[in-house]
C-alpha positions in Angstrom: 75.6 49.1 83.2 73.2 51.9 84.0 74.6 55.4 84.8 73.4 57.1 88.1 70.3 59.2 88.0 71.5 62.7 87.5 75.0 64.0 88.3 75.6 63.9 92.1 77.2 66.8 93.8 78.6 64.6 96.5 79.8 61.0 96.4 77.4 60.2 99.2 74.6 61.0 96.7 75.8 58.3 94.2 72.8 56.1 93.6 73.3 54.1 90.4 71.1 50.9 90.3 73.0 47.8 91.4 75.9 49.8 93.0 78.5 47.7 94.7 80.8 49.0 97.4 84.5 48.7 97.8 86.9 49.0 100.8 90.7 48.8 101.1 92.9 46.2 102.7 95.8 48.0 104.2 99.2 47.3 105.6 99.4 47.0 109.4 103.1 47.7 109.4 105.1 50.9 108.7 107.6 49.1 106.5 108.6 45.6 105.5 108.2 42.6 103.3 104.7 41.1 103.0 104.8 37.4 104.0 101.2 36.5 103.5 97.7 38.0 102.8 95.0 35.7 104.1 91.4 36.7 103.2 88.1 35.0 104.1 86.1 33.0 101.6 84.0 35.5 99.6 80.5 34.9 98.2 80.0 34.7 94.4 79.3 38.4 93.8 82.3 39.6 95.8 85.9 40.0 94.6 89.3 40.4 96.3 91.6 42.4 94.0 95.3 42.5 94.3 98.2 43.9 92.2 98.1 40.8 90.1 94.6 41.7 88.9 95.7 45.1 87.4 95.5 44.8 83.6 97.7 47.9 82.9 100.2 49.9 84.8 100.6 48.8 88.4 102.0 52.2 89.4 100.6 55.7 89.4 103.2 57.8 87.7 103.8 61.4 88.7 107.0 63.0 87.5 109.9 60.8 88.6 107.8 59.1 91.4 106.1 55.7 90.8 103.5 55.0 93.5 102.2 51.4 93.6 98.4 51.3 93.0 98.3 48.2 95.2 101.5 47.2 97.0 102.9 43.8 96.1 105.6 42.1 98.1 106.7 45.1 100.1 105.0 48.0 102.0 106.4 51.5 102.7 103.9 52.9 105.3 101.2 51.8 107.7 97.9 51.9 105.8 99.4 51.4 102.3 96.7 49.7 100.1 97.5 46.0 99.5 94.1 44.8 98.2 90.5 45.8 97.5 87.3 43.9 98.4 84.2 44.8 96.6 80.6 43.5 96.6 76.9 44.5 96.8 76.6 44.8 100.6 78.7 47.5 102.2 78.5 45.9 105.7 79.7 42.5 104.4 82.5 44.2 102.5 83.7 45.9 105.6 83.5 42.7 107.6 85.6 40.9 105.0 88.2 43.6 105.2 88.3 43.3 109.0 88.8 39.5 108.7 91.6 39.8 106.2 95.0 39.2 107.8 98.1 40.7 106.4 101.4 39.4 107.7 104.5 41.6 107.3 108.1 41.1 108.4 108.1 44.6 109.9 111.2 46.7 109.9 112.0 49.7 112.2 112.7 52.5 109.7 114.4 55.8 110.6 111.9 58.5 111.0 111.4 62.3 111.4 113.6 65.1 110.2 116.6 64.3 112.4 120.0 63.7 110.8 119.3 61.8 107.6 121.5 60.1 105.1 121.4 60.0 101.3 119.2 56.9 101.2 116.3 59.0 102.6 116.9 62.1 100.4 114.3 62.4 97.7 115.4 65.7 96.2 117.0 69.0 97.1 117.3 72.5 95.7 119.7 75.3 96.6 120.3 78.9 95.7 123.0 81.3 96.5 123.1 84.8 95.0 126.6 85.3 96.3 125.8 88.1 98.7 125.4 86.2 101.9 129.1 85.6 102.7 129.9 89.2 102.4 126.8 90.1 104.5 128.0 87.8 107.3 131.2 89.9 107.6 129.3 93.2 107.6 126.5 92.2 109.9 126.1 94.0 113.2 123.7 91.4 114.5 122.3 88.0 113.4 118.8 86.7 114.3 118.9 82.9 114.7 115.7 80.8 114.8 114.9 77.1 114.8 111.4 76.5 113.6 109.0 73.5 113.1 105.5 73.0 111.8 103.8 69.6 112.2 101.5 67.7 109.9 98.0 69.1 109.6 95.0 67.5 108.0 93.0 69.1 105.2 89.8 67.8 106.9 87.6 68.0 103.8 83.8 68.4 104.0 83.6 64.9 102.5 86.3 62.2 102.9 88.2 61.2 99.8 86.6 58.7 97.5 85.5 57.8 94.0 82.8 56.1 92.0 83.0 54.3 88.7 80.5 52.9 86.2 80.3 52.0 82.5 78.2 54.1 80.2 78.1 52.1 77.0 81.8 51.9 75.9 83.1 54.5 78.3 84.2 54.1 81.9 82.9 57.1 83.9 84.7 58.1 87.1 83.3 60.5 89.6 86.1 62.0 91.7 86.5 65.0 94.0 89.6 66.2 92.4 91.5 69.3 91.5 93.0 67.7 88.5 90.4 65.7 86.4 92.8 65.1 83.5 95.4 63.5 85.7 92.7 61.2 87.1 91.7 60.2 83.5 95.3 59.5 82.5 96.0 57.4 85.7 92.8 55.3 85.4 93.3 54.7 81.7 96.9 53.6 82.4 95.8 51.2 85.2 93.2 49.6 83.0 95.4 49.5 79.9 93.0 51.5 77.8 93.1 54.8 75.8 92.6 58.1 77.6 89.4 58.7 75.5 87.8 55.5 76.9 87.7 57.1 80.4 85.5 60.1 81.3 86.1 61.9 84.6 83.5 64.1 86.1 84.4 66.0 89.3 82.1 65.7 92.2 81.7 68.3 95.0 85.2 69.7 95.7 84.7 72.0 98.7 87.6 73.8 100.5 90.4 71.4 99.7 93.5 73.4 100.7 95.4 71.8 97.8 95.1 68.3 99.2 93.3 66.9 96.2 96.0 67.3 93.5 97.1 63.7 93.0 95.6 61.4 95.6 92.1 61.4 94.0 93.8 59.7 91.0 95.0 57.0 93.3 91.5 56.3 94.8 89.9 56.6 91.4 92.2 53.7 90.1 90.9 51.6 93.0 87.3 52.3 92.2 87.8 51.7 88.4 89.5 48.3 89.0 86.6 47.2 91.1 84.0 48.4 88.5 85.9 46.5 85.8 86.1 43.3 88.0 82.5 43.3 89.0 80.9 44.7 85.8 78.7 47.0 87.8 78.9 50.5 89.4 81.2 50.8 92.4 81.4 53.4 95.1 84.6 53.6 97.2 84.5 56.1 100.0 87.1 56.3 102.7 86.0 56.6 106.3 86.9 59.7 108.2 89.5 57.8 110.1 91.1 56.4 106.9 91.2 59.9 105.4 92.8 61.3 108.5 95.5 58.6 108.9 96.4 57.5 105.4 95.9 60.4 102.9 98.3 63.3 102.3 98.8 66.0 105.0 100.7 69.2 105.2 104.3 68.0 105.1 106.1 68.3 108.5 108.6 71.2 108.2 111.8 72.1 110.0 114.0 75.1 109.4 117.2 76.7 110.6 116.9 80.4 109.7 119.5 83.1 110.0 118.8 86.8 109.2 121.8 89.1 109.2 121.2 92.8 110.0 123.3 95.9 109.5 124.0 98.5 112.3 120.7 100.2 111.6 118.7 96.9 111.8 118.1 96.5 108.1 118.0 93.0 106.6 121.3 92.2 104.8 121.0 88.5 104.0 119.0 85.4 104.7 120.8 82.1 105.3 118.2 79.3 105.6 118.0 75.5 105.6 114.6 73.9 105.3 113.6 70.2 105.3 110.2 68.6 104.5 109.2 65.1 105.6 107.3 64.0 102.5 106.5 60.5 103.7 106.9 57.2 101.8 106.0 58.7 98.4 106.6 62.3 97.2 105.1 63.0 93.8 105.0 66.8 94.6 108.6 67.0 95.9 110.0 69.2 93.0 107.1 71.7 93.2 107.2 71.8 97.0 110.9 72.5 97.1 110.6 75.2 94.4 107.7 76.9 96.3 109.7 76.9 99.5 112.8 78.3 97.9 111.0 81.0 96.1 109.4 82.2 99.4 112.5 81.8 101.6 113.0 85.6 102.0 109.3 86.3 102.3 108.5 89.9 101.6 112.1 90.9 102.3 113.5 90.6 98.8 116.2 93.2 99.3 118.2 90.8 101.4 120.8 88.5 99.8 119.8 84.8 99.9 121.6 81.5 100.5 119.1 78.7 101.0 119.0 74.9 100.7 115.8 72.9 100.8 115.6 69.1 101.3 112.7 66.6 100.6 113.1 63.6 102.9 111.5 60.2 102.7 110.1 58.5 105.8 107.7 55.7 106.7 104.8 58.2 107.1 101.9 58.2 104.6 102.6 60.5 101.6 102.8 64.1 102.7 102.3 67.1 100.4 100.7 70.4 99.8 98.7 72.6 102.1 97.2 75.9 100.9 99.9 77.0 98.4 102.3 74.0 98.3 105.1 74.9 100.7 105.2 78.7 100.3 103.2 79.2 103.5 105.7 77.2 105.6 108.6 79.3 104.2 106.7 82.5 104.8 106.1 81.4 108.4 109.9 81.2 108.9 110.5 84.6 107.3 107.8 86.4 109.4 109.0 84.8 112.6 112.5 86.1 111.7 111.1 89.6 110.9 109.6 89.9 114.4 112.9 88.9 116.0 114.8 91.3 113.8 112.6 94.2 114.9 113.3 93.4 118.5 117.0 93.2 117.8 116.9 96.5 116.0 114.9 98.1 118.8 112.0 99.2 116.6 108.4 98.2 116.3 107.5 95.3 114.1 105.3 97.4 111.8 108.1 99.9 111.2 110.7 97.2 110.6 108.5 95.6 108.0 107.7 98.9 106.3 111.4 99.7 106.0 112.5 96.2 104.8 109.7 94.7 102.7 110.4 94.8 99.0 113.4 97.0 99.8 114.9 96.2 96.4 112.1 98.1 94.7 111.7 101.9 94.7 108.4 102.7 96.4 107.3 105.0 93.6 107.8 102.3 91.0 106.5 99.3 93.1 102.8 99.2 93.4 103.2 96.1 95.6 105.4 98.0 98.1 102.9 100.8 98.4 100.0 98.4 98.7 101.7 96.4 101.4 102.4 99.5 103.4 98.7 100.4 103.3 97.8 96.9 104.5 100.2 96.9 107.4 98.9 100.3 108.5 95.3 99.3 108.1 95.6 96.0 110.1 97.6 97.6 112.9 95.1 100.5 113.1 92.1 98.2 113.2 93.7 96.0 115.9 95.1 99.0 117.9 98.4 97.2 117.6 100.8 99.8 118.8 99.0 100.6 122.1 98.3 97.0 123.0 101.9 95.9 122.2 103.3 98.7 124.5 100.7 97.9 127.2 101.7 94.2 127.3 105.4 95.1 127.5 104.7 97.5 130.4 102.6 94.8 132.1 105.5 92.4 132.0 107.8 95.1 133.6 105.3 95.8 136.4 104.9 92.1 137.5 106.0 91.2 140.9 108.4 88.6 139.6 111.1 90.3 137.5 111.1 89.3 133.9 107.8 87.4 134.2 105.9 87.1 130.9 102.9 89.4 130.5 100.4 86.6 129.8 99.1 88.7 126.9 100.5 89.1 123.4 99.8 90.6 120.1 101.6 89.8 116.8 101.8 91.0 113.3 102.7 89.1 110.1 102.4 89.7 106.3 102.1 87.3 103.5 101.3 86.9 99.8 99.7 84.6 97.3 101.1 84.4 93.8 98.4 84.6 91.1 99.9 82.1 88.8 99.7 78.3 88.7 102.6 76.2 89.8 104.2 73.9 87.3 103.5 70.5 88.9 104.3 68.6 85.7 105.8 69.8 82.4 103.6 67.3 80.5 100.4 69.1 81.4 98.9 72.3 80.1 97.9 75.6 81.7 94.4 76.6 82.8 92.2 77.5 79.9 88.6 78.5 79.2 86.4 78.4 76.1 83.4 80.7 75.8 80.7 80.5 73.1 77.9 82.9 72.3 75.1 81.1 70.3 72.7 82.3 67.7 70.1 83.0 70.4 72.7 85.0 72.4 73.0 82.3 75.0 76.4 81.9 76.5 78.3 78.6 77.2 81.4 78.6 79.4 83.8 75.6 79.5 86.7 75.7 81.9 89.6 73.4 82.7 89.5 74.6 86.3 87.3 72.7 88.7 85.4 75.3 90.9 85.5 74.8 94.6 81.8 75.4 95.2 78.6 76.8 93.7 79.7 80.3 94.7 82.5 80.3 92.1 80.0 79.2 89.4 77.6 82.0 90.3 80.4 84.5 90.2 81.4 83.4 86.7 77.8 83.4 85.5 77.2 86.9 86.9 80.4 88.4 85.4 79.8 86.9 82.0 76.2 88.3 81.9 77.4 91.7 83.1 80.2 92.0 80.5 78.0 90.8 77.6 74.8 92.6 78.7 73.0 89.3 79.0 70.5 87.7 81.4 72.4 85.4 83.9 69.7 82.8 83.1 71.1 82.6 79.6 74.6 81.8 80.8 75.4 78.1 81.1 78.6 76.6 82.6 79.4 73.3 81.2 79.9 70.5 83.7 83.6 70.1 84.4 84.1 66.7 82.7 87.1 65.6 80.7 84.7 64.9 77.7 83.5 68.5 77.8 86.1 70.8 79.3 89.3 72.1 77.6 92.3 70.1 78.8 94.5 71.8 81.4 96.6 71.3 84.5 95.4 71.3 88.1 93.4 74.0 89.7 95.2 75.0 92.9 92.9 76.5 95.5 91.8 80.1 94.8 94.7 80.9 92.5 93.2 78.6 89.9 89.8 80.1 90.4 91.2 83.6 90.1 93.1 82.7 86.9 90.0 81.1 85.4 87.9 84.2 86.3 90.4 86.5 84.5 90.4 84.2 81.4 86.6 84.3 81.3 86.5 88.1 81.5 89.1 88.2 78.7 87.0 85.8 76.6 83.9 87.9 77.2 85.8 91.0 76.0 86.9 89.1 72.9 83.3 88.2 72.1 82.1 91.7 72.8 84.5 93.1 70.2 83.4 90.6 67.6 79.7 90.0 68.2 78.5 92.9 65.9 81.1 92.3 63.2 80.8 88.5 62.8 77.9 86.1 62.6 76.9 84.0 65.6 77.9 81.6 67.0 81.3 83.0 68.1 83.8 81.0 70.2 86.8 82.5 72.0 89.4 80.4 73.7 91.8 81.8 76.3 94.7 80.1 78.0 97.0 81.2 80.8 100.4 82.4 79.5 103.3 81.8 81.9 105.3 84.8 82.9 109.0 85.2 82.2 111.2 83.5 84.8 112.7 86.9 85.7 109.2 88.0 87.0 108.8 86.9 90.6 105.1 87.6 90.5 105.1 89.8 93.6 103.9 93.0 91.9 100.5 91.4 90.9 100.3 89.0 93.8 97.5 89.1 96.4 98.9 90.5 99.7 97.6 90.5 103.3 98.7 91.7 106.8 97.3 90.0 109.9 97.3 90.8 113.6 96.5 88.2 116.2 95.9 89.0 119.9 95.9 86.3 122.6 96.1 85.7 126.3 97.3 82.7 128.4 94.9 80.8 130.6 96.0 81.5 134.2 95.7 77.8 135.3 96.8 75.8 132.2 98.9 78.4 130.4 97.2 77.5 127.1 96.6 80.4 124.7 93.2 81.8 123.9 92.9 84.0 120.8 91.1 87.2 121.6 90.9 88.6 118.1 92.1 88.4 114.5 92.4 91.4 112.2 93.2 91.1 108.5 93.7 93.6 105.7 93.9 92.1 102.2 94.4 93.2 98.7 93.5 90.8 95.9 92.9 92.9 92.9 89.3 93.6 91.7 86.7 92.1 94.0 83.9 90.7 91.9 81.9 89.8 95.0 83.0 91.3 98.3 80.5 89.3 100.3 81.8 86.0 98.8 85.4 87.1 99.4 84.7 88.2 102.9 83.0 84.9 103.8 85.8 82.9 102.3 88.6 84.8 104.1 86.7 84.6 107.4 86.4 80.8 107.0 90.1 80.5 106.2 91.1 82.7 109.1 89.2 80.5 111.5 90.8 77.4 110.1 94.3 79.0 110.2 93.8 79.7 113.9 92.7 76.2 114.4 95.8 74.8 112.8 97.9 76.8 115.3 96.0 75.6 118.4 94.7 72.1 118.0 95.1 70.3 114.7 97.8 67.8 115.6 97.8 64.6 113.5 99.0 61.6 115.4 100.8 59.8 112.5 101.5 56.8 114.7 97.8 56.3 115.3 94.6 58.0 116.5 91.2 58.6 115.1 89.2 61.4 113.6 87.5 61.9 116.9 90.8 62.9 118.5 91.6 65.5 115.9 91.3 68.9 117.5 89.3 71.2 115.3 88.1 74.4 117.1 84.5 74.4 118.0 82.2 77.2 116.8 82.0 78.8 120.3 85.9 78.8 120.4 86.4 80.8 117.2 87.8 84.3 117.8 86.2 87.5 116.6 87.6 88.3 113.1 87.7 91.6 111.4 88.4 91.7 107.6 89.2 94.8 105.6 89.7 94.9 101.8 91.9 97.5 100.2 91.5 97.7 96.5 94.2 99.0 94.2 93.3 100.8 90.9 96.4 99.4 89.4 95.1 95.8 89.8 92.0 95.5 87.5 92.0 91.7 87.4 90.7 89.5 90.3 93.3 87.7 92.3 93.2 84.7 94.7 92.4 84.9 98.4 92.4 81.3 99.5 96.0 81.0 100.7 96.4 84.4 102.4 95.1 83.5 105.9 97.5 80.5 106.0 100.4 82.6 104.9 100.2 85.2 107.6 98.0 84.1 110.6 100.2 81.3 111.9 103.2 83.6 112.0 101.1 86.4 113.7 99.9 83.9 116.2 103.5 82.7 117.0 104.7 86.3 117.3 101.9 87.0 119.7 102.6 83.9 121.7 106.3 84.8 121.9 105.3 88.1 123.7 102.8 86.4 126.0 105.2 83.7 127.1 108.4 85.8 127.0 110.2 83.2 124.9 110.1 81.7 121.4 107.1 79.4 121.0 107.5 75.7 120.3 106.4 73.9 117.2 102.9 74.5 115.8 100.3 73.1 116.1 100.9 73.5 119.9 101.6 70.4 121.9 103.9 68.9 119.2 107.3 68.1 120.6 109.9 70.7 119.7 113.2 69.9 118.0 116.9 70.5 118.4 119.1 72.1 115.9 120.2 69.6 113.2 123.1 69.6 110.9 121.6 68.1 107.8 
């Protein structure tokens, strides 16, 4: 079998001679027993593949969760793969899938995050430091909030897919994945071969928002099974509608949040309950729950904490991570509570945050606390927050109808991004890099982290050349393949890129110290070392403060965002232009997730998914504040999603004169539940 000509950047560019095409036969029912699968007669060069045709493991293993590669006998969600049809003509393959009839004895499963019993409970985590009960008795006031966030699609530049072909005795898989080594292990297990008989080469990743952690392994198994059955290269690319309806989304989230305040309005304790709908299969459940629990207090770490978090199973497609696992959802709850606490205390939202953020750390000793204060002051000054907030309150008082909302609002929120990788699986290693300076002073970089785009590669190349006084043209970054890169765990959005960048700089320093004392070539390897469990990571985290201003349409009452202001601190900026462009893109997407991006899990198409148009994007001002105490680069890719949604909701609460409903807007609200 001939390999493709060159290494494509996108799956759409895959052009191996004799390529066949594959498509998925899916369950039409949300749950039930499969009674029959009736497929049309297929020509000689076409194959219909079911679970019985899998030579190795029939399940994709991830932690304690076993996900059927192809369902057999029973389906757990609408769209679950039951079979694969592959052949040389894409149109005929799609026609065969459309003619295949799947008969299911459909059940009516319980759904949503209403009251659930133990049969739907996947996992739970709880924490109680013992101070909440005493705080309840001392509290002068308690802020009570019921919050909800709906499913949001990652909407990748290119829908999920994979290609597979044999190169002599190796099966080569092209996959747009954050975790190439997990793809390799999964494909090898499905085919019943050794790991070293499979080579995974990542294709173009693009902004993925942590949606390509495990699902690419699932799709890659499908492509590999088809390549094995046909003995020729196979391309499996999901349609945009399939990607929208059947691949993981941000997990729907509901929370009951209580913040106890003393007589001066200071935060005494947080008492929170959070639940995540993780769909039919939940491979990331432990990491999602841990992420939410760690972020339950947000920036207000001086408060006592009692929190319980549940992962709940449903008949939805698998749900999962979105820009930082579940930390952004928990931070949304904490920042909504912070605004309500400021109102209850009778002080401005900036002042309340300045008084309560990181209150367990002395300001002189906490660089993070001082940095956050500068960010809040900068964002509020840039947005003219204090004047506008007061003006909109005055506008409400002067309206003809007493108590009428002002129709305008401005909101503040803060958030952070930890600069360390989450432990998704104890069996996999940490991010690592290997840097070699050759005899001709050329530099070769190998990394276990899959870069998101060419910009990250250029940044690595430029920094290595600068540190080692070399020409950037002499710096080569090895393709991120499992046969060439050092083994490591997943790369998670910009935290993985930031960690890899720091490791590359450390490796460059190691070579610089040795290059005139030892003969070339010199190779230096660096791996990320996990911090002690006692270190919460907030001191060297990336931080941001965001302000959102909006107005309500006089006829429809729908909000229109008038401006976004962000102040961010993420350590040493290696390229301010690259960082600014990325943060501006993320800010636009974060606003879009508040206004429009509602996923209809019961049906719908990509055409109905409400991304903001370019002419609807609000003006966005970005300011970076560097801290001399942070000499290493940090991540930026989660910051907009950690603070802009809460700032939007806080602004909307002022504009409407009442707590906003669930985000994205338009999703039905929820009542308080006793889980």
